[in-house]
SELUM-487527 format. One record per residue: x, y, z of N, C-alpha, C, CB in turn; residue number from 1. Coordinates in Angstrom, 1 decimal. Glycine has a CB too. Example, Ala and Ser with C-alpha at 12.3 -4.5 7.8 and 13.67 -1.06 7.14 Angstrom:
// residues 2
nu:nv:nw:cau:cav:caw:cu:cv:cw:cbu:cbv:cbw:n
13.2:-5.7:7.8:12.3:-4.5:7.8:13.2:-3.3:7.8:11.3:-4.5:9.0:1
12.8:-2.2:7.1:13.7:-1.1:7.1:12.9:0.0:7.9:14.1:-0.6:5.7:2
This chain:
// residues 234
nu:nv:nw:cau:cav:caw:cu:cv:cw:cbu:cbv:cbw:n
136.2:-100.5:91.1:137.1:-99.8:90.3:136.9:-98.3:90.4:137.0:-100.2:88.8:1
135.6:-97.9:90.3:135.3:-96.4:90.4:135.7:-95.9:91.8:133.8:-96.2:90.2:2
135.5:-96.8:92.8:135.8:-96.3:94.2:137.3:-96.1:94.3:135.3:-97.3:95.2:3
138.1:-97.1:93.9:139.6:-97.0:94.0:140.1:-95.8:93.1:140.2:-98.3:93.5:4
139.4:-95.5:92.0:139.8:-94.4:91.2:139.5:-93.1:91.9:139.0:-94.4:89.8:5
138.4:-93.0:92.6:138.1:-91.8:93.4:139.1:-91.6:94.5:136.7:-91.9:94.0:6
139.5:-92.7:95.2:140.5:-92.6:96.2:141.8:-92.1:95.6:140.7:-94.0:96.9:7
142.2:-92.6:94.5:143.4:-92.2:93.8:143.4:-90.7:93.5:143.7:-93.0:92.6:8
142.3:-90.2:92.9:142.2:-88.8:92.5:142.2:-87.9:93.8:140.9:-88.6:91.7:9
141.5:-88.3:94.8:141.5:-87.5:96.1:142.9:-87.4:96.6:140.5:-88.1:97.1:10
143.6:-88.5:96.6:145.0:-88.6:97.2:145.9:-87.7:96.3:145.5:-90.0:97.2:11
145.9:-87.9:95.0:146.7:-87.1:94.1:146.4:-85.6:94.2:146.6:-87.6:92.7:12
145.2:-85.3:94.3:144.8:-83.9:94.4:145.3:-83.3:95.7:143.3:-83.7:94.3:13
145.1:-84.0:96.8:145.5:-83.4:98.1:147.0:-83.3:98.2:145.0:-84.3:99.2:14
147.7:-84.2:97.6:149.2:-84.2:97.8:149.9:-83.2:96.9:149.8:-85.6:97.6:15
149.4:-83.1:95.6:150.1:-82.3:94.6:149.3:-81.3:93.9:150.7:-83.3:93.6:16
148.2:-81.7:93.3:147.4:-80.8:92.5:146.9:-79.6:93.3:146.3:-81.5:91.7:17
146.2:-79.9:94.3:145.6:-78.9:95.2:146.3:-78.9:96.6:144.1:-79.0:95.3:18
147.6:-78.8:96.6:148.4:-78.9:97.8:147.8:-77.8:98.8:149.9:-78.6:97.5:19
147.6:-78.3:100.0:147.0:-77.4:101.0:147.8:-76.1:101.2:146.9:-78.1:102.4:20
149.1:-76.2:101.2:150.0:-75.1:101.5:150.1:-74.2:100.3:151.3:-75.5:102.0:21
150.4:-74.8:99.2:150.8:-74.1:98.0:149.7:-73.8:97.0:151.8:-74.8:97.2:22
148.5:-74.3:97.3:147.3:-74.0:96.5:146.3:-73.2:97.3:146.7:-75.3:95.9:23
145.9:-73.7:98.5:145.0:-73.0:99.3:145.6:-72.1:100.3:144.1:-74.1:100.0:24
146.9:-72.1:100.5:147.6:-71.2:101.4:147.1:-71.3:102.8:147.5:-69.8:100.9:25
146.9:-72.5:103.3:146.6:-72.8:104.7:147.8:-73.5:105.3:145.3:-73.6:104.8:26
148.0:-73.4:106.6:149.2:-74.0:107.2:150.5:-73.2:107.0:149.4:-75.4:106.8:27
150.4:-71.9:106.7:151.6:-71.1:106.3:152.5:-70.9:107.6:151.1:-69.8:105.8:28
151.9:-70.8:108.8:152.7:-70.5:110.0:153.8:-71.6:110.2:151.8:-70.4:111.2:29
153.4:-72.9:110.3:154.5:-73.9:110.4:155.3:-74.0:109.2:153.9:-75.2:110.8:30
154.7:-73.7:108.0:155.5:-73.8:106.8:156.6:-72.8:106.8:154.6:-73.5:105.6:31
156.4:-71.7:107.4:157.5:-70.7:107.5:158.4:-70.9:108.7:156.9:-69.2:107.5:32
157.7:-71.2:109.9:158.5:-71.3:111.1:159.3:-72.5:111.4:157.5:-71.1:112.2:33
158.9:-73.7:110.7:159.6:-74.9:111.0:160.3:-75.5:109.8:158.7:-75.9:111.6:34
160.7:-74.6:108.9:161.3:-75.1:107.6:162.8:-74.6:107.5:160.5:-74.6:106.4:35
163.4:-74.5:108.6:164.8:-74.0:108.6:165.8:-75.2:108.4:165.2:-73.3:109.9:36
165.4:-76.4:108.8:166.2:-77.6:108.6:165.4:-78.7:108.1:166.9:-78.0:109.9:37
166.0:-79.5:107.2:165.2:-80.6:106.6:164.7:-81.6:107.6:166.0:-81.3:105.5:38
165.6:-82.0:108.6:165.2:-82.9:109.6:164.0:-82.4:110.5:166.4:-83.2:110.6:39
164.0:-81.2:110.8:162.9:-80.6:111.6:161.7:-80.6:110.7:163.3:-79.2:112.0:40
161.8:-80.3:109.4:160.7:-80.2:108.5:160.0:-81.6:108.4:161.1:-79.7:107.2:41
160.9:-82.6:108.3:160.3:-84.0:108.1:159.6:-84.4:109.4:161.5:-85.0:107.9:42
160.1:-84.1:110.6:159.4:-84.4:111.8:158.1:-83.6:112.0:160.3:-84.0:113.0:43
158.1:-82.4:111.6:156.8:-81.6:111.7:155.8:-82.1:110.7:157.1:-80.1:111.4:44
156.3:-82.5:109.5:155.4:-83.0:108.5:154.8:-84.3:108.9:156.1:-83.2:107.1:45
155.6:-85.2:109.5:155.1:-86.4:110.0:154.0:-86.2:111.1:156.2:-87.3:110.5:46
154.3:-85.3:112.0:153.4:-85.0:113.1:152.1:-84.4:112.6:154.0:-84.0:114.1:47
152.2:-83.5:111.6:151.0:-82.9:111.0:150.1:-84.0:110.3:151.3:-81.8:110.1:48
150.8:-84.9:109.6:150.1:-86.0:108.8:149.4:-86.9:109.8:151.1:-86.8:108.0:49
150.0:-87.2:110.9:149.3:-88.1:111.9:148.1:-87.4:112.5:150.3:-88.5:113.0:50
148.3:-86.1:112.9:147.3:-85.4:113.6:146.1:-85.2:112.6:147.8:-84.1:114.1:51
146.5:-84.8:111.3:145.4:-84.6:110.3:144.6:-85.9:110.1:146.0:-84.1:109.0:52
145.3:-87.0:110.0:144.6:-88.3:109.8:143.6:-88.6:110.9:145.6:-89.4:109.6:53
144.1:-88.4:112.2:143.3:-88.7:113.3:142.1:-87.7:113.4:144.1:-88.6:114.6:54
142.4:-86.4:113.1:141.4:-85.4:113.2:140.3:-85.6:112.1:142.0:-84.0:113.1:55
140.7:-86.0:110.9:139.7:-86.3:109.9:138.9:-87.5:110.2:140.5:-86.5:108.5:56
139.5:-88.5:110.8:138.7:-89.7:111.2:137.7:-89.3:112.3:139.6:-90.8:111.8:57
138.1:-88.5:113.3:137.2:-88.1:114.3:136.1:-87.2:113.8:137.9:-87.4:115.5:58
136.4:-86.2:112.9:135.5:-85.3:112.3:134.4:-86.0:111.5:136.1:-84.2:111.5:59
134.9:-87.0:110.7:134.0:-87.8:109.8:133.0:-88.6:110.7:134.7:-88.7:108.9:60
133.5:-89.2:111.7:132.7:-90.0:112.6:131.7:-89.1:113.4:133.6:-90.8:113.6:61
132.1:-88.0:113.9:131.2:-87.2:114.7:130.2:-86.5:113.8:132.0:-86.1:115.4:62
130.6:-86.1:112.6:129.7:-85.5:111.6:128.6:-86.5:111.2:130.4:-84.9:110.4:63
129.0:-87.7:110.9:128.1:-88.7:110.4:127.1:-89.2:111.5:128.9:-89.9:109.8:64
127.6:-89.3:112.7:126.8:-89.9:113.7:126.0:-88.9:114.5:127.6:-90.7:114.7:65
126.5:-87.6:114.6:125.9:-86.6:115.5:125.5:-85.3:114.8:126.9:-86.3:116.6:66
126.4:-84.7:114.0:126.2:-83.3:113.6:125.3:-83.2:112.4:127.5:-82.7:113.3:67
125.4:-84.0:111.4:124.7:-83.8:110.2:123.2:-83.9:110.4:125.1:-84.7:109.1:68
122.3:-83.3:109.5:120.9:-83.5:109.7:120.5:-84.9:109.5:120.2:-82.6:108.6:69
119.7:-85.4:110.5:119.2:-86.8:110.5:120.3:-87.8:111.0:118.8:-87.2:109.1:70
121.3:-87.3:111.6:122.4:-88.2:112.1:121.7:-89.2:113.1:123.5:-87.4:112.8:71
122.1:-90.4:113.1:121.4:-91.4:113.9:121.5:-91.2:115.4:121.9:-92.8:113.6:72
122.7:-90.8:115.9:122.8:-90.7:117.4:122.1:-89.5:117.9:124.3:-90.6:117.7:73
122.2:-88.4:117.2:121.5:-87.2:117.7:120.0:-87.3:117.5:121.9:-85.9:116.9:74
119.5:-88.0:116.5:118.1:-88.3:116.3:117.6:-89.2:117.4:117.8:-88.9:114.9:75
118.4:-90.2:117.8:118.0:-91.1:118.8:117.8:-90.4:120.2:119.0:-92.3:118.9:76
118.8:-89.5:120.5:118.7:-88.8:121.8:117.6:-87.8:121.7:120.0:-88.1:122.0:77
117.4:-87.1:120.6:116.4:-86.1:120.5:115.0:-86.7:120.5:116.5:-85.3:119.2:78
114.9:-88.0:120.1:113.6:-88.7:120.1:113.0:-88.9:121.5:113.8:-90.0:119.6:79
113.8:-88.7:122.6:113.3:-88.8:123.9:112.5:-87.5:124.3:114.4:-89.0:124.9:80
112.8:-86.4:123.6:112.3:-85.1:124.0:111.3:-84.4:122.9:113.4:-84.2:124.2:81
111.2:-85.0:121.7:110.4:-84.4:120.7:109.9:-85.5:119.8:111.2:-83.4:119.9:82
108.9:-85.2:118.9:108.3:-86.2:118.0:109.4:-86.7:117.1:107.2:-85.6:117.2:83
109.2:-87.9:116.6:110.2:-88.6:115.8:110.5:-87.9:114.5:109.7:-90.0:115.4:84
109.5:-87.2:113.8:109.8:-86.5:112.6:110.7:-85.3:112.8:108.5:-86.1:112.0:85
110.5:-84.6:113.9:111.4:-83.5:114.2:112.7:-83.9:114.7:110.7:-82.6:115.3:86
112.8:-85.0:115.4:114.1:-85.6:115.9:114.9:-86.0:114.7:113.9:-86.7:116.8:87
114.3:-86.5:113.7:115.0:-87.0:112.5:115.6:-85.9:111.7:114.2:-87.9:111.6:88
115.1:-84.7:111.8:115.5:-83.5:111.0:116.5:-82.6:111.8:114.4:-82.7:110.6:89
116.9:-83.0:113.0:117.7:-82.1:113.8:119.1:-81.9:113.2:117.9:-82.7:115.2:90
119.5:-80.7:113.2:120.8:-80.3:112.5:121.7:-79.6:113.5:120.5:-79.3:111.3:91
122.9:-80.2:113.8:123.8:-79.7:114.8:125.1:-79.2:114.1:124.2:-80.8:115.8:92
125.1:-79.0:112.8:126.3:-78.5:112.1:126.8:-77.2:112.5:126.0:-78.5:110.6:93
125.9:-76.4:113.3:126.4:-75.1:113.8:127.5:-75.3:114.8:125.2:-74.4:114.5:94
127.6:-76.5:115.4:128.7:-76.8:116.3:130.0:-77.3:115.7:128.2:-77.9:117.3:95
130.0:-77.3:114.3:131.1:-77.9:113.6:132.5:-77.4:114.1:131.0:-77.6:112.1:96
132.6:-76.0:114.1:134.0:-75.5:114.4:134.4:-75.9:115.8:133.9:-74.0:114.3:97
133.5:-75.8:116.8:133.8:-76.1:118.2:134.2:-77.6:118.3:132.6:-75.8:119.1:98
133.5:-78.4:117.7:133.7:-79.9:117.8:135.1:-80.2:117.1:132.6:-80.7:117.2:99
135.3:-79.7:115.9:136.5:-80.0:115.2:137.7:-79.5:115.9:136.5:-79.4:113.8:100
137.7:-78.3:116.5:138.8:-77.7:117.2:139.1:-78.6:118.4:138.5:-76.3:117.6:101
138.1:-79.1:119.1:138.4:-80.0:120.3:139.0:-81.3:119.8:137.1:-80.2:121.0:102
138.6:-81.8:118.7:139.1:-83.0:118.1:140.6:-82.9:117.8:138.3:-83.5:116.9:103
140.9:-81.7:117.1:142.3:-81.5:116.7:143.2:-81.3:118.0:142.4:-80.2:115.9:104
142.7:-80.6:119.0:143.4:-80.3:120.2:143.7:-81.6:120.9:142.7:-79.4:121.1:105
142.8:-82.5:121.0:143.0:-83.8:121.7:144.0:-84.6:120.9:141.7:-84.6:121.8:106
144.0:-84.6:119.6:144.9:-85.3:118.8:146.3:-84.8:118.9:144.6:-85.3:117.3:107
146.5:-83.5:119.0:147.8:-82.9:119.2:148.3:-83.2:120.6:147.7:-81.3:119.0:108
147.5:-83.2:121.6:147.9:-83.6:122.9:148.5:-85.0:123.0:146.8:-83.4:123.9:109
147.8:-85.9:122.2:148.3:-87.3:122.2:149.7:-87.3:121.5:147.4:-88.2:121.4:110
149.9:-86.6:120.4:151.2:-86.6:119.7:152.2:-86.0:120.6:151.0:-85.8:118.4:111
151.9:-84.9:121.3:152.9:-84.2:122.1:153.4:-85.1:123.2:152.3:-82.9:122.7:112
152.4:-85.8:123.9:152.8:-86.8:124.9:153.7:-87.9:124.4:151.6:-87.3:125.6:113
153.4:-88.4:123.2:154.1:-89.5:122.6:155.6:-89.0:122.3:153.4:-90.0:121.4:114
155.7:-87.9:121.6:157.0:-87.4:121.2:157.8:-87.1:122.4:156.8:-86.2:120.3:115
157.2:-86.4:123.4:158.0:-86.1:124.6:158.5:-87.3:125.3:157.1:-85.2:125.5:116
157.7:-88.4:125.3:158.1:-89.6:126.0:159.2:-90.4:125.2:156.9:-90.5:126.2:117
159.1:-90.5:123.9:159.9:-91.4:123.2:161.0:-90.7:122.3:159.1:-92.3:122.3:118
160.8:-89.4:122.0:161.8:-88.7:121.2:162.0:-87.3:121.8:161.2:-88.6:119.8:119
162.7:-87.3:123.0:162.9:-86.0:123.7:163.7:-85.0:122.8:163.7:-86.2:124.9:120
164.8:-85.4:122.0:165.5:-84.4:121.2:164.5:-83.8:120.2:166.6:-85.1:120.5:121
163.7:-84.6:119.6:162.7:-84.0:118.6:161.7:-83.1:119.3:162.0:-85.2:117.8:122
161.3:-83.5:120.5:160.4:-82.6:121.2:161.0:-81.2:121.5:160.0:-83.3:122.5:123
162.3:-81.3:121.9:163.0:-80.0:122.2:163.2:-79.2:120.9:164.4:-80.3:122.9:124
163.4:-79.9:119.8:163.6:-79.2:118.5:162.4:-78.5:118.1:164.1:-80.2:117.4:125
161.2:-79.1:118.3:159.9:-78.5:117.9:159.7:-77.3:118.7:158.8:-79.5:118.1:126
160.0:-77.3:120.0:159.7:-76.2:120.9:158.2:-75.9:120.9:160.5:-75.0:120.5:127
157.9:-74.6:120.7:156.5:-74.2:120.8:155.7:-74.6:119.6:156.5:-72.7:120.9:128
156.3:-75.0:118.5:155.6:-75.3:117.3:154.8:-76.6:117.4:156.6:-75.4:116.1:129
155.2:-77.5:118.2:154.4:-78.7:118.4:153.0:-78.5:118.9:155.1:-79.7:119.2:130
152.9:-77.8:120.1:151.5:-77.5:120.5:150.7:-76.6:119.6:151.5:-76.9:121.9:131
151.5:-75.8:118.8:150.8:-74.9:117.8:150.2:-75.6:116.7:151.8:-73.9:117.3:132
150.4:-77.0:116.5:149.7:-77.7:115.5:148.2:-77.6:115.8:150.2:-79.2:115.5:133
147.8:-77.4:117.0:146.4:-77.2:117.3:145.8:-76.1:116.5:146.2:-76.9:118.8:134
146.5:-75.0:116.3:146.0:-73.9:115.5:146.4:-73.9:114.0:146.5:-72.6:116.1:135
147.0:-75.1:113.6:147.3:-75.2:112.2:146.1:-75.3:111.3:148.2:-76.5:111.9:136
145.8:-74.2:110.6:144.6:-74.2:109.8:144.4:-75.2:108.7:144.4:-72.8:109.3:137
145.6:-75.8:108.3:145.5:-76.9:107.3:144.7:-78.1:107.8:146.9:-77.3:106.9:138
144.9:-78.4:109.1:144.1:-79.5:109.7:142.6:-79.2:109.8:144.7:-79.9:111.1:139
142.3:-78.0:110.3:140.9:-77.6:110.3:140.3:-77.5:108.9:140.7:-76.3:111.0:140
141.1:-77.1:108.0:140.6:-77.0:106.6:140.3:-78.4:106.0:141.7:-76.4:105.7:141
141.1:-79.4:106.4:140.8:-80.8:105.9:139.5:-81.3:106.6:142.0:-81.7:106.3:142
139.3:-81.0:107.8:138.1:-81.4:108.5:136.9:-80.8:107.9:138.1:-81.1:110.0:143
137.0:-79.5:107.6:135.9:-78.8:107.0:135.6:-79.2:105.5:136.1:-77.3:107.0:144
136.7:-79.6:104.8:136.5:-80.2:103.5:135.7:-81.5:103.5:137.8:-80.4:102.8:145
136.0:-82.3:104.5:135.3:-83.6:104.7:133.9:-83.3:105.0:136.0:-84.4:105.8:146
133.6:-82.4:105.9:132.3:-82.0:106.3:131.5:-81.5:105.1:132.3:-81.0:107.4:147
132.1:-80.7:104.2:131.4:-80.2:103.1:131.0:-81.3:102.1:132.3:-79.2:102.3:148
131.8:-82.3:102.0:131.5:-83.4:101.1:130.6:-84.5:101.8:132.8:-84.1:100.7:149
130.2:-84.2:103.0:129.2:-85.1:103.6:127.9:-84.4:103.6:129.7:-85.5:105.1:150
127.9:-83.1:104.1:126.6:-82.4:104.3:126.2:-81.6:103.0:126.8:-81.4:105.5:151
127.2:-81.1:102.3:126.9:-80.2:101.2:126.7:-80.8:99.9:128.0:-79.2:101.1:152
126.4:-82.1:99.8:126.2:-82.8:98.5:124.7:-82.8:98.2:126.8:-84.2:98.6:153
124.4:-83.0:96.9:123.0:-83.0:96.5:122.3:-84.3:96.9:123.0:-82.8:95.0:154
122.9:-85.4:96.9:122.3:-86.7:97.3:123.1:-87.5:98.3:122.0:-87.5:96.0:155
122.5:-88.3:99.1:123.3:-89.1:100.1:124.3:-90.0:99.4:122.4:-89.9:101.0:156
124.1:-90.4:98.2:125.0:-91.3:97.5:126.3:-90.7:97.2:124.3:-91.9:96.3:157
126.3:-89.3:97.1:127.5:-88.6:96.8:128.4:-88.3:98.0:127.2:-87.3:96.0:158
127.8:-88.5:99.2:128.5:-88.2:100.4:129.8:-89.1:100.6:127.6:-88.3:101.6:159
130.8:-88.5:101.1:132.1:-89.2:101.3:131.9:-90.2:102.4:133.2:-88.3:101.6:160
132.5:-91.4:102.1:132.6:-92.4:103.2:133.9:-92.2:103.9:132.5:-93.8:102.6:161
134.2:-93.1:104.9:135.4:-93.0:105.7:136.7:-93.1:104.9:135.4:-94.0:106.8:162
136.6:-94.0:103.9:137.8:-94.2:103.0:138.2:-93.0:102.3:137.5:-95.3:102.0:163
137.3:-92.3:101.7:137.6:-91.0:101.0:138.1:-90.0:101.9:136.4:-90.5:100.2:164
137.5:-89.9:103.1:137.9:-88.9:104.1:139.3:-89.1:104.6:137.0:-88.9:105.3:165
139.7:-90.4:104.8:141.0:-90.7:105.3:142.0:-90.5:104.2:141.1:-92.2:105.8:166
141.6:-90.7:102.9:142.6:-90.4:101.8:142.9:-89.0:101.8:141.9:-90.9:100.5:167
141.9:-88.1:102.0:142.2:-86.7:102.0:143.1:-86.3:103.2:140.9:-85.9:102.1:168
142.8:-86.9:104.4:143.6:-86.6:105.6:145.1:-87.0:105.4:143.0:-87.2:106.8:169
145.3:-88.3:105.0:146.6:-88.8:104.9:147.4:-88.1:103.8:146.6:-90.3:104.6:170
146.9:-87.9:102.7:147.6:-87.3:101.6:147.6:-85.8:101.6:147.1:-87.8:100.2:171
146.7:-85.2:102.4:146.8:-83.8:102.7:148.0:-83.6:103.5:145.6:-83.3:103.3:172
148.3:-84.5:104.5:149.5:-84.4:105.3:150.7:-84.7:104.5:149.4:-85.3:106.5:173
150.6:-85.6:103.6:151.8:-85.9:102.8:152.1:-84.7:101.9:151.5:-87.1:101.8:174
151.1:-84.0:101.4:151.4:-82.8:100.6:152.0:-81.7:101.4:150.1:-82.3:100.0:175
151.5:-81.6:102.7:152.1:-80.6:103.6:153.6:-80.9:103.8:151.4:-80.5:104.9:176
153.9:-82.2:104.0:155.3:-82.7:104.2:156.1:-82.4:103.0:155.3:-84.1:104.6:177
155.6:-82.7:101.8:156.4:-82.4:100.6:156.7:-80.9:100.5:155.6:-82.8:99.4:178
155.7:-80.0:100.8:156.0:-78.6:100.6:157.0:-78.1:101.7:154.6:-77.8:100.8:179
156.8:-78.5:102.9:157.7:-78.0:104.0:159.1:-78.5:103.8:157.2:-78.3:105.4:180
159.3:-79.8:103.3:160.6:-80.3:103.1:161.3:-79.7:102.0:160.6:-81.9:102.9:181
160.6:-79.4:100.9:161.2:-78.7:99.8:161.7:-77.3:100.2:160.2:-78.5:98.6:182
160.8:-76.6:101.0:161.2:-75.3:101.5:162.4:-75.3:102.4:160.0:-74.7:102.3:183
162.4:-76.4:103.3:163.6:-76.5:104.2:164.9:-76.7:103.4:163.4:-77.7:105.2:184
164.8:-77.6:102.4:166.0:-77.8:101.6:166.5:-76.5:100.9:165.7:-78.8:100.5:185
165.6:-75.7:100.4:165.9:-74.4:99.7:166.5:-73.5:100.8:164.7:-73.8:99.0:186
165.9:-73.4:101.9:166.4:-72.5:103.0:167.8:-72.8:103.5:165.4:-72.4:104.1:187
168.1:-74.1:103.5:169.4:-74.5:103.9:170.4:-74.0:102.8:169.5:-76.0:104.0:188
170.0:-74.0:101.6:170.9:-73.5:100.5:171.0:-72.0:100.6:170.5:-74.0:99.2:189
169.9:-71.4:101.0:169.9:-69.9:101.0:170.8:-69.4:102.1:168.5:-69.4:101.3:190
171.1:-70.2:103.1:172.0:-69.8:104.2:173.4:-69.6:103.6:172.1:-70.8:105.3:191
173.7:-70.2:102.5:175.0:-70.1:101.9:175.1:-69.1:100.7:175.5:-71.5:101.3:192
173.9:-68.4:100.5:173.8:-67.5:99.4:173.9:-66.0:100.0:172.5:-67.6:98.7:193
174.3:-65.1:99.1:174.4:-63.7:99.5:173.0:-63.1:99.2:175.5:-63.0:98.7:194
172.1:-63.2:100.2:170.8:-62.6:100.0:170.8:-61.2:100.5:169.7:-63.4:100.9:195
170.2:-60.2:99.7:170.2:-58.8:100.0:169.6:-58.6:101.4:169.4:-58.0:99.0:196
170.1:-57.7:102.2:169.7:-57.5:103.5:168.2:-57.3:103.7:170.4:-56.3:104.1:197
167.6:-56.6:102.7:166.1:-56.3:102.8:165.3:-57.6:102.6:165.8:-55.3:101.7:198
165.9:-58.6:102.0:165.1:-59.8:101.8:165.4:-61.0:102.7:165.4:-60.3:100.3:199
166.3:-60.8:103.6:166.7:-61.9:104.5:165.5:-62.2:105.5:167.9:-61.5:105.3:200
165.5:-63.5:105.9:164.5:-63.9:106.8:163.2:-64.3:106.2:164.3:-62.9:107.9:201
162.1:-63.8:106.8:160.8:-64.1:106.3:160.5:-63.7:104.9:159.7:-63.6:107.2:202
161.1:-62.6:104.5:160.8:-62.0:103.2:161.2:-63.0:102.1:161.5:-60.7:103.0:203
162.4:-63.4:102.1:162.9:-64.3:101.0:162.2:-65.7:101.1:164.4:-64.5:101.1:204
161.8:-66.1:102.3:161.0:-67.3:102.5:159.7:-67.2:101.8:160.8:-67.6:104.0:205
159.0:-66.1:101.9:157.7:-65.9:101.3:157.8:-65.8:99.8:157.0:-64.6:101.8:206
158.9:-65.2:99.3:159.1:-65.1:97.9:159.4:-66.5:97.3:160.4:-64.2:97.6:207
160.2:-67.3:98.0:160.4:-68.7:97.5:159.1:-69.5:97.6:161.5:-69.4:98.4:208
158.3:-69.3:98.6:157.0:-70.0:98.7:156.1:-69.6:97.5:156.3:-69.6:100.0:209
156.1:-68.3:97.1:155.3:-67.9:96.0:155.8:-68.6:94.7:155.4:-66.4:95.8:210
157.1:-68.7:94.5:157.7:-69.4:93.3:157.3:-70.9:93.3:159.2:-69.2:93.3:211
157.4:-71.5:94.5:157.0:-72.9:94.6:155.5:-73.1:94.3:157.2:-73.4:96.1:212
154.7:-72.1:94.7:153.2:-72.2:94.4:153.0:-72.1:92.9:152.5:-71.1:95.1:213
153.8:-71.2:92.2:153.6:-71.1:90.8:154.1:-72.4:90.1:154.4:-69.9:90.3:214
155.2:-73.0:90.7:155.7:-74.3:90.1:154.6:-75.4:90.2:157.0:-74.7:90.8:215
153.9:-75.5:91.4:152.9:-76.5:91.6:151.7:-76.3:90.8:152.6:-76.6:93.1:216
151.5:-75.0:90.2:150.4:-74.8:89.3:150.5:-75.6:88.1:150.3:-73.3:89.0:217
151.7:-76.1:87.8:151.9:-77.0:86.6:151.1:-78.3:86.7:153.3:-77.3:86.5:218
150.7:-78.7:87.9:149.8:-79.9:88.1:148.4:-79.6:87.9:150.0:-80.4:89.5:219
148.0:-78.3:87.7:146.6:-78.0:87.5:146.0:-78.7:86.3:146.4:-76.5:87.3:220
144.8:-79.3:86.5:144.1:-80.0:85.4:144.5:-81.5:85.3:144.4:-79.3:84.2:221
145.5:-81.9:86.0:146.0:-83.3:85.9:144.8:-84.3:86.3:147.2:-83.6:86.7:222
144.2:-83.9:87.4:143.1:-84.8:87.9:141.9:-84.9:86.9:142.5:-84.3:89.2:223
141.5:-83.8:86.3:140.4:-83.8:85.3:140.9:-84.6:84.1:140.0:-82.4:85.0:224
142.2:-84.4:83.7:142.7:-85.1:82.5:142.7:-86.6:82.7:144.1:-84.6:82.2:225
143.1:-87.0:83.9:143.1:-88.5:84.2:141.6:-89.0:84.2:143.7:-88.8:85.6:226
140.7:-88.2:84.8:139.3:-88.6:84.8:138.7:-88.8:83.4:138.4:-87.6:85.6:227
139.1:-87.9:82.5:138.6:-88.0:81.2:139.2:-89.2:80.5:138.9:-86.7:80.4:228
140.5:-89.4:80.7:141.2:-90.5:80.0:140.7:-91.9:80.5:142.7:-90.4:80.3:229
140.3:-92.0:81.8:139.9:-93.3:82.3:138.4:-93.5:82.1:140.2:-93.3:83.8:230
137.6:-92.5:82.4:136.1:-92.7:82.4:135.5:-92.1:81.1:135.5:-92.0:83.6:231
136.1:-91.2:80.4:135.6:-90.6:79.2:134.5:-89.5:79.6:134.9:-91.6:78.4:232
134.4:-89.2:80.9:133.4:-88.2:81.3:134.2:-87.0:81.9:132.4:-88.7:82.4:233
133.8:-85.8:81.6:134.5:-84.6:82.1:134.3:-84.4:83.6:134.0:-83.3:81.4:234
């Protein structure tokens, strides 16, 4: 029960309460650049969700088996070259950014090949923005959040398992999709409005994004309130 409750809170937090785009302000480039039409926004959100899920899975696996202090695979390899006690304490987290970026890039390449093969119109619609998912900081942010909850915890029992990591990846992508689709719907309506010349284009988009961020602040504290209501602990 506690485990499923944790999964639910992580999912709800990633999708709504602490939305990656509207709370942490990561992934702003595709949020602005690919939110002109709802159809395009849905496609981009789906691609980002898939890539984020795969990247989180790879980052959790690599961090757990190789990068974190005392990881079994790195300790086993290092055991051939140094004493067992030193091999067990080896820490490769300094390679985190490099490894995660390569993981994200390989995931994006797979998505690009798939979309180009089976959905050519969608591939043409995305244009340069599909390969730019590689540099979408929301995906790297999700991977780093997972790493923090594996390495940066006080005890091994508090470290996230694969289920919690995947919940963050999937629903972080869902939250990104929600934000970009809402923005696309508003921008389609803005095309029919008399927007002052000084605010047309990116300016009005950023203003709308700020208003959306303030609206999503209404979810603040929902997770802690649910936790108190269910468990009785703050």
